[in-house]
PQR file of N, CA, C, O and H, with PARSE charges and radii, in Angstrom:
ATOM      1  N   UNK A   1      -0.382  43.365  87.161 -0.4000 1.5000
ATOM      2  CA  UNK A   1      -0.109  44.237  86.321 -0.0000 2.0000
ATOM      3  C   UNK A   1       1.299  44.616  86.808  0.5500 1.7000
ATOM      4  O   UNK A   1       2.256  44.074  86.254 -0.5500 1.4000
ATOM      5  N   UNK A   2       1.454  45.281  87.551 -0.4000 1.5000
ATOM      6  CA  UNK A   2       3.124  46.022  88.195 -0.0000 2.0000
ATOM      7  C   UNK A   2       3.949  44.891  87.762  0.5500 1.7000
ATOM      8  O   UNK A   2       5.014  45.222  87.239 -0.5500 1.4000
ATOM      9  H   UNK A   2       0.676  45.721  88.000  0.4000 1.0000
ATOM     10  N   UNK A   3       3.664  43.366  87.873 -0.4000 1.5000
ATOM     11  CA  UNK A   3       4.520  42.488  87.672 -0.0000 2.0000
ATOM     12  C   UNK A   3       4.884  42.797  85.647  0.5500 1.7000
ATOM     13  O   UNK A   3       5.774  43.089  84.847 -0.5500 1.4000
ATOM     14  H   UNK A   3       2.800  43.097  88.297  0.4000 1.0000
ATOM     15  N   UNK A   4       4.323  42.664  85.691 -0.4000 1.5000
ATOM     16  CA  UNK A   4       4.259  42.760  84.118 -0.0000 2.0000
ATOM     17  C   UNK A   4       5.078  44.183  83.560  0.5500 1.7000
ATOM     18  O   UNK A   4       5.754  44.255  82.533 -0.5500 1.4000
ATOM     19  H   UNK A   4       3.601  42.427  86.341  0.4000 1.0000
ATOM     20  N   UNK A   5       4.851  45.111  84.392 -0.4000 1.5000
ATOM     21  CA  UNK A   5       5.287  46.490  83.490 -0.0000 2.0000
ATOM     22  C   UNK A   5       6.683  46.477  84.243  0.5500 1.7000
ATOM     23  O   UNK A   5       7.621  46.844  83.535 -0.5500 1.4000
ATOM     24  H   UNK A   5       4.302  45.053  85.226  0.4000 1.0000
ATOM     25  N   UNK A   6       7.012  46.107  85.605 -0.4000 1.5000
ATOM     26  CA  UNK A   6       8.503  45.995  85.969 -0.0000 2.0000
ATOM     27  C   UNK A   6       9.349  45.010  84.926  0.5500 1.7000
ATOM     28  O   UNK A   6      10.457  45.313  84.483 -0.5500 1.4000
ATOM     29  H   UNK A   6       6.251  45.809  86.181  0.4000 1.0000
ATOM     30  N   UNK A   7       8.623  43.750  84.603 -0.4000 1.5000
ATOM     31  CA  UNK A   7       9.576  42.824  83.749 -0.0000 2.0000
ATOM     32  C   UNK A   7       9.897  43.563  82.447  0.5500 1.7000
ATOM     33  O   UNK A   7      11.080  43.679  82.127 -0.5500 1.4000
ATOM     34  H   UNK A   7       7.723  43.504  84.963  0.4000 1.0000
ATOM     35  N   UNK A   8       8.835  44.122  81.597 -0.4000 1.5000
ATOM     36  CA  UNK A   8       9.413  44.998  80.246 -0.0000 2.0000
ATOM     37  C   UNK A   8      10.131  45.952  80.722  0.5500 1.7000
ATOM     38  O   UNK A   8      11.103  46.151  79.993 -0.5500 1.4000
ATOM     39  H   UNK A   8       7.874  44.028  81.857  0.4000 1.0000
ATOM     40  N   UNK A   9      10.091  46.667  81.662 -0.4000 1.5000
ATOM     41  CA  UNK A   9      11.079  47.661  82.061 -0.0000 2.0000
ATOM     42  C   UNK A   9      12.393  47.131  81.969  0.5500 1.7000
ATOM     43  O   UNK A   9      13.250  47.759  81.347 -0.5500 1.4000
ATOM     44  H   UNK A   9       9.302  46.505  82.254  0.4000 1.0000
ATOM     45  N   UNK A  10      12.690  45.873  82.605 -0.4000 1.5000
ATOM     46  CA  UNK A  10      14.273  45.253  82.652 -0.0000 2.0000
ATOM     47  C   UNK A  10      14.486  44.494  81.705  0.5500 1.7000
ATOM     48  O   UNK A  10      15.650  44.129  81.540 -0.5500 1.4000
ATOM     49  H   UNK A  10      11.994  45.363  83.110  0.4000 1.0000
ATOM     50  N   UNK A  11      13.526  44.053  80.859 -0.4000 1.5000
ATOM     51  CA  UNK A  11      14.048  43.913  79.051 -0.0000 2.0000
ATOM     52  C   UNK A  11      14.402  44.829  78.540  0.5500 1.7000
ATOM     53  O   UNK A  11      15.480  44.755  77.950 -0.5500 1.4000
ATOM     54  H   UNK A  11      12.580  44.349  80.993  0.4000 1.0000
ATOM     55  N   UNK A  12      13.628  46.148  78.538 -0.4000 1.5000
ATOM     56  CA  UNK A  12      13.866  47.016  77.761 -0.0000 2.0000
ATOM     57  C   UNK A  12      15.230  47.513  78.170  0.5500 1.7000
ATOM     58  O   UNK A  12      16.037  47.685  77.256 -0.5500 1.4000
ATOM     59  H   UNK A  12      12.753  46.208  79.017  0.4000 1.0000
ATOM     60  N   UNK A  13      15.633  47.785  79.492 -0.4000 1.5000
ATOM     61  CA  UNK A  13      17.011  47.871  79.749 -0.0000 2.0000
ATOM     62  C   UNK A  13      18.094  47.378  79.352  0.5500 1.7000
ATOM     63  O   UNK A  13      19.170  47.918  79.095 -0.5500 1.4000
ATOM     64  H   UNK A  13      14.978  47.645  80.234  0.4000 1.0000
ATOM     65  N   UNK A  14      17.685  46.055  79.302 -0.4000 1.5000
ATOM     66  CA  UNK A  14      18.862  45.226  78.947 -0.0000 2.0000
ATOM     67  C   UNK A  14      19.312  44.986  77.309  0.5500 1.7000
ATOM     68  O   UNK A  14      20.377  44.607  76.820 -0.5500 1.4000
ATOM     69  H   UNK A  14      16.811  45.616  79.511  0.4000 1.0000
ATOM     70  N   UNK A  15      17.982  45.391  76.679 -0.4000 1.5000
ATOM     71  CA  UNK A  15      17.874  45.461  75.063 -0.0000 2.0000
ATOM     72  C   UNK A  15      18.756  46.731  74.722  0.5500 1.7000
ATOM     73  O   UNK A  15      19.366  46.817  73.656 -0.5500 1.4000
ATOM     74  H   UNK A  15      17.117  45.699  77.076  0.4000 1.0000
ATOM     75  N   UNK A  16      18.788  47.963  75.948 -0.4000 1.5000
ATOM     76  CA  UNK A  16      19.211  49.262  75.484 -0.0000 2.0000
ATOM     77  C   UNK A  16      20.795  49.299  75.828  0.5500 1.7000
ATOM     78  O   UNK A  16      21.579  49.991  75.179 -0.5500 1.4000
ATOM     79  H   UNK A  16      18.292  47.893  76.814  0.4000 1.0000
ATOM     80  N   UNK A  17      21.108  48.635  76.711 -0.4000 1.5000
ATOM     81  CA  UNK A  17      22.348  48.342  77.359 -0.0000 2.0000
ATOM     82  C   UNK A  17      23.177  47.383  76.390  0.5500 1.7000
ATOM     83  O   UNK A  17      24.356  47.665  76.177 -0.5500 1.4000
ATOM     84  H   UNK A  17      20.470  48.073  77.238  0.4000 1.0000
ATOM     85  N   UNK A  18      22.576  46.208  75.766 -0.4000 1.5000
ATOM     86  CA  UNK A  18      22.928  45.582  74.622 -0.0000 2.0000
ATOM     87  C   UNK A  18      23.431  45.957  73.604  0.5500 1.7000
ATOM     88  O   UNK A  18      24.324  45.367  72.996 -0.5500 1.4000
ATOM     89  H   UNK A  18      21.618  45.979  75.939  0.4000 1.0000
ATOM     90  N   UNK A  19      22.866  47.075  73.273 -0.4000 1.5000
ATOM     91  CA  UNK A  19      22.899  47.628  71.620 -0.0000 2.0000
ATOM     92  C   UNK A  19      23.822  48.486  72.161  0.5500 1.7000
ATOM     93  O   UNK A  19      24.895  48.105  71.693 -0.5500 1.4000
ATOM     94  H   UNK A  19      22.140  47.554  73.767  0.4000 1.0000
ATOM     95  N   UNK A  20      24.021  49.429  72.880 -0.4000 1.5000
ATOM     96  CA  UNK A  20      25.146  50.509  73.292 -0.0000 2.0000
ATOM     97  C   UNK A  20      26.346  50.004  73.522  0.5500 1.7000
ATOM     98  O   UNK A  20      27.323  50.530  72.991 -0.5500 1.4000
ATOM     99  H   UNK A  20      23.150  49.738  73.260  0.4000 1.0000
ATOM    100  N   UNK A  21      26.487  48.860  74.378 -0.4000 1.5000
ATOM    101  CA  UNK A  21      27.966  48.482  74.731 -0.0000 2.0000
ATOM    102  C   UNK A  21      28.142  47.517  73.583  0.5500 1.7000
ATOM    103  O   UNK A  21      29.224  46.931  73.615 -0.5500 1.4000
ATOM    104  H   UNK A  21      25.693  48.432  74.810  0.4000 1.0000
ATOM    105  N   UNK A  22      27.292  47.187  72.511 -0.4000 1.5000
ATOM    106  CA  UNK A  22      28.053  46.165  71.273 -0.0000 2.0000
ATOM    107  C   UNK A  22      29.251  47.032  70.636  0.5500 1.7000
ATOM    108  O   UNK A  22      29.235  48.259  70.539 -0.5500 1.4000
ATOM    109  H   UNK A  22      26.413  47.663  72.485  0.4000 1.0000
ATOM    110  N   UNK A  23      30.262  46.205  70.231 -0.4000 1.5000
ATOM    111  CA  UNK A  23      31.547  46.756  69.728 -0.0000 2.0000
ATOM    112  C   UNK A  23      31.418  46.024  68.104  0.5500 1.7000
ATOM    113  O   UNK A  23      30.995  44.926  67.740 -0.5500 1.4000
ATOM    114  H   UNK A  23      30.275  45.208  70.311  0.4000 1.0000
ATOM    115  N   UNK A  24      31.914  47.028  67.466 -0.4000 1.5000
ATOM    116  CA  UNK A  24      31.934  46.521  65.789 -0.0000 2.0000
ATOM    117  C   UNK A  24      30.813  47.242  65.346  0.5500 1.7000
ATOM    118  O   UNK A  24      30.073  48.087  65.851 -0.5500 1.4000
ATOM    119  H   UNK A  24      32.258  47.919  67.761  0.4000 1.0000
ATOM    120  N   UNK A  25      30.914  46.538  64.003 -0.4000 1.5000
ATOM    121  CA  UNK A  25      30.071  47.773  62.968 -0.0000 2.0000
ATOM    122  C   UNK A  25      28.806  46.593  62.077  0.5500 1.7000
ATOM    123  O   UNK A  25      28.101  46.744  61.079 -0.5500 1.4000
ATOM    124  H   UNK A  25      31.515  45.852  63.593  0.4000 1.0000
ATOM    125  N   UNK A  26      28.992  45.539  62.968 -0.4000 1.5000
ATOM    126  CA  UNK A  26      27.664  44.605  62.476 -0.0000 2.0000
ATOM    127  C   UNK A  26      26.154  45.144  63.019  0.5500 1.7000
ATOM    128  O   UNK A  26      25.990  45.858  64.008 -0.5500 1.4000
ATOM    129  H   UNK A  26      29.565  45.416  63.778  0.4000 1.0000
ATOM    130  N   UNK A  27      25.242  44.700  62.255 -0.4000 1.5000
ATOM    131  CA  UNK A  27      23.583  45.400  62.339 -0.0000 2.0000
ATOM    132  C   UNK A  27      23.336  44.634  63.640  0.5500 1.7000
ATOM    133  O   UNK A  27      22.542  45.163  64.418 -0.5500 1.4000
ATOM    134  H   UNK A  27      25.375  44.120  61.452  0.4000 1.0000
ATOM    135  N   UNK A  28      24.031  43.181  64.088 -0.4000 1.5000
ATOM    136  CA  UNK A  28      23.180  42.463  64.752 -0.0000 2.0000
ATOM    137  C   UNK A  28      24.353  42.331  65.949  0.5500 1.7000
ATOM    138  O   UNK A  28      25.566  42.249  65.757 -0.5500 1.4000
ATOM    139  H   UNK A  28      24.675  42.751  63.456  0.4000 1.0000
ATOM    140  N   UNK A  29      23.572  42.333  67.383 -0.4000 1.5000
ATOM    141  CA  UNK A  29      24.586  41.914  68.508 -0.0000 2.0000
ATOM    142  C   UNK A  29      24.897  40.419  68.557  0.5500 1.7000
ATOM    143  O   UNK A  29      24.447  39.587  67.769 -0.5500 1.4000
ATOM    144  H   UNK A  29      22.587  42.400  67.540  0.4000 1.0000
ATOM    145  N   UNK A  30      25.535  40.232  69.350 -0.4000 1.5000
ATOM    146  CA  UNK A  30      26.106  38.878  69.593 -0.0000 2.0000
ATOM    147  C   UNK A  30      24.952  38.435  70.382  0.5500 1.7000
ATOM    148  O   UNK A  30      24.096  39.244  70.742 -0.5500 1.4000
ATOM    149  H   UNK A  30      25.900  40.907  69.991  0.4000 1.0000
ATOM    150  N   UNK A  31      24.878  36.966  70.717 -0.4000 1.5000
ATOM    151  CA  UNK A  31      23.501  35.914  70.962 -0.0000 2.0000
ATOM    152  C   UNK A  31      23.656  36.537  72.586  0.5500 1.7000
ATOM    153  O   UNK A  31      24.679  36.458  73.265 -0.5500 1.4000
ATOM    154  H   UNK A  31      25.573  36.309  70.424  0.4000 1.0000
ATOM    155  N   UNK A  32      22.425  37.138  72.979 -0.4000 1.5000
ATOM    156  CA  UNK A  32      21.933  37.509  74.361 -0.0000 2.0000
ATOM    157  C   UNK A  32      21.253  36.579  74.914  0.5500 1.7000
ATOM    158  O   UNK A  32      20.105  36.438  74.493 -0.5500 1.4000
ATOM    159  H   UNK A  32      21.594  37.202  72.427  0.4000 1.0000
ATOM    160  N   UNK A  33      21.639  35.841  75.798 -0.4000 1.5000
ATOM    161  CA  UNK A  33      21.198  34.616  76.518 -0.0000 2.0000
ATOM    162  C   UNK A  33      20.011  34.939  77.203  0.5500 1.7000
ATOM    163  O   UNK A  33      19.006  34.274  76.947 -0.5500 1.4000
ATOM    164  H   UNK A  33      22.571  35.956  76.140  0.4000 1.0000
ATOM    165  N   UNK A  34      19.946  36.041  78.207 -0.4000 1.5000
ATOM    166  CA  UNK A  34      19.066  36.404  78.773 -0.0000 2.0000
ATOM    167  C   UNK A  34      17.721  36.467  78.180  0.5500 1.7000
ATOM    168  O   UNK A  34      16.789  35.834  78.675 -0.5500 1.4000
ATOM    169  H   UNK A  34      20.761  36.580  78.416  0.4000 1.0000
ATOM    170  N   UNK A  35      17.577  37.267  77.056 -0.4000 1.5000
ATOM    171  CA  UNK A  35      16.974  37.523  76.065 -0.0000 2.0000
ATOM    172  C   UNK A  35      16.329  36.296  75.028  0.5500 1.7000
ATOM    173  O   UNK A  35      15.207  36.121  74.553 -0.5500 1.4000
ATOM    174  H   UNK A  35      18.335  37.782  76.654  0.4000 1.0000
ATOM    175  N   UNK A  36      17.568  35.580  74.935 -0.4000 1.5000
ATOM    176  CA  UNK A  36      17.238  34.314  73.949 -0.0000 2.0000
ATOM    177  C   UNK A  36      17.097  34.991  72.604  0.5500 1.7000
ATOM    178  O   UNK A  36      15.973  34.826  72.132 -0.5500 1.4000
ATOM    179  H   UNK A  36      18.480  35.722  75.321  0.4000 1.0000
ATOM    180  N   UNK A  37      17.966  35.749  71.808 -0.4000 1.5000
ATOM    181  CA  UNK A  37      18.088  36.204  70.877 -0.0000 2.0000
ATOM    182  C   UNK A  37      19.146  36.913  70.570  0.5500 1.7000
ATOM    183  O   UNK A  37      19.946  37.217  71.454 -0.5500 1.4000
ATOM    184  H   UNK A  37      18.879  35.883  72.192  0.4000 1.0000
ATOM    185  N   UNK A  38      19.393  37.425  68.819 -0.4000 1.5000
ATOM    186  CA  UNK A  38      20.301  38.394  68.914 -0.0000 2.0000
ATOM    187  C   UNK A  38      19.419  39.925  68.822  0.5500 1.7000
ATOM    188  O   UNK A  38      18.203  39.830  68.988 -0.5500 1.4000
ATOM    189  H   UNK A  38      18.743  37.178  68.100  0.4000 1.0000
ATOM    190  N   UNK A  39      19.852  40.971  68.628 -0.4000 1.5000
ATOM    191  CA  UNK A  39      19.291  42.106  68.302 -0.0000 2.0000
ATOM    192  C   UNK A  39      20.016  43.124  67.357  0.5500 1.7000
ATOM    193  O   UNK A  39      21.203  43.432  67.456 -0.5500 1.4000
ATOM    194  H   UNK A  39      20.840  41.048  68.493  0.4000 1.0000
ATOM    195  N   UNK A  40      18.995  43.677  66.280 -0.4000 1.5000
ATOM    196  CA  UNK A  40      19.068  44.408  65.454 -0.0000 2.0000
ATOM    197  C   UNK A  40      19.344  45.661  65.617  0.5500 1.7000
ATOM    198  O   UNK A  40      18.423  46.463  65.461 -0.5500 1.4000
ATOM    199  H   UNK A  40      18.030  43.427  66.199  0.4000 1.0000
ATOM    200  N   UNK A  41      20.401  46.046  65.897 -0.4000 1.5000
ATOM    201  CA  UNK A  41      21.101  47.331  65.970 -0.0000 2.0000
ATOM    202  C   UNK A  41      21.160  48.421  65.205  0.5500 1.7000
ATOM    203  O   UNK A  41      21.575  49.500  65.628 -0.5500 1.4000
ATOM    204  H   UNK A  41      21.149  45.394  66.023  0.4000 1.0000
ATOM    205  N   UNK A  42      20.733  48.216  63.974 -0.4000 1.5000
ATOM    206  CA  UNK A  42      20.733  49.860  62.968 -0.0000 2.0000
ATOM    207  C   UNK A  42      20.005  50.730  63.178  0.5500 1.7000
ATOM    208  O   UNK A  42      18.796  50.624  63.383 -0.5500 1.4000
ATOM    209  H   UNK A  42      20.396  47.339  63.630  0.4000 1.0000
ATOM    210  N   UNK A  43      20.765  51.896  63.152 -0.4000 1.5000
ATOM    211  CA  UNK A  43      19.815  52.908  63.817 -0.0000 2.0000
ATOM    212  C   UNK A  43      18.947  53.283  62.768  0.5500 1.7000
ATOM    213  O   UNK A  43      19.418  53.016  61.662 -0.5500 1.4000
ATOM    214  H   UNK A  43      21.747  51.983  62.986  0.4000 1.0000
ATOM    215  N   UNK A  44      17.411  54.017  62.747 -0.4000 1.5000
ATOM    216  CA  UNK A  44      16.991  54.050  61.555 -0.0000 2.0000
ATOM    217  C   UNK A  44      17.239  55.742  61.677  0.5500 1.7000
ATOM    218  O   UNK A  44      17.487  56.253  62.770 -0.5500 1.4000
ATOM    219  H   UNK A  44      17.028  54.233  63.646  0.4000 1.0000
ATOM    220  N   UNK A  45      17.155  56.425  60.608 -0.4000 1.5000
ATOM    221  CA  UNK A  45      16.791  57.941  60.800 -0.0000 2.0000
ATOM    222  C   UNK A  45      16.258  58.470  60.240  0.5500 1.7000
ATOM    223  O   UNK A  45      16.056  59.652  60.516 -0.5500 1.4000
ATOM    224  H   UNK A  45      16.953  56.010  59.721  0.4000 1.0000
TER
END
């Protein structure tokens, strides 16, 4: 169980970093190979 929690924590850190570091005004990030996806980054208020 600790493995899965650690893996989830690492992936969430990658997601947060990818969204925060993305430049430009697009609602989507560039392709993130480590996550095998693009991320939707529009902030919901």
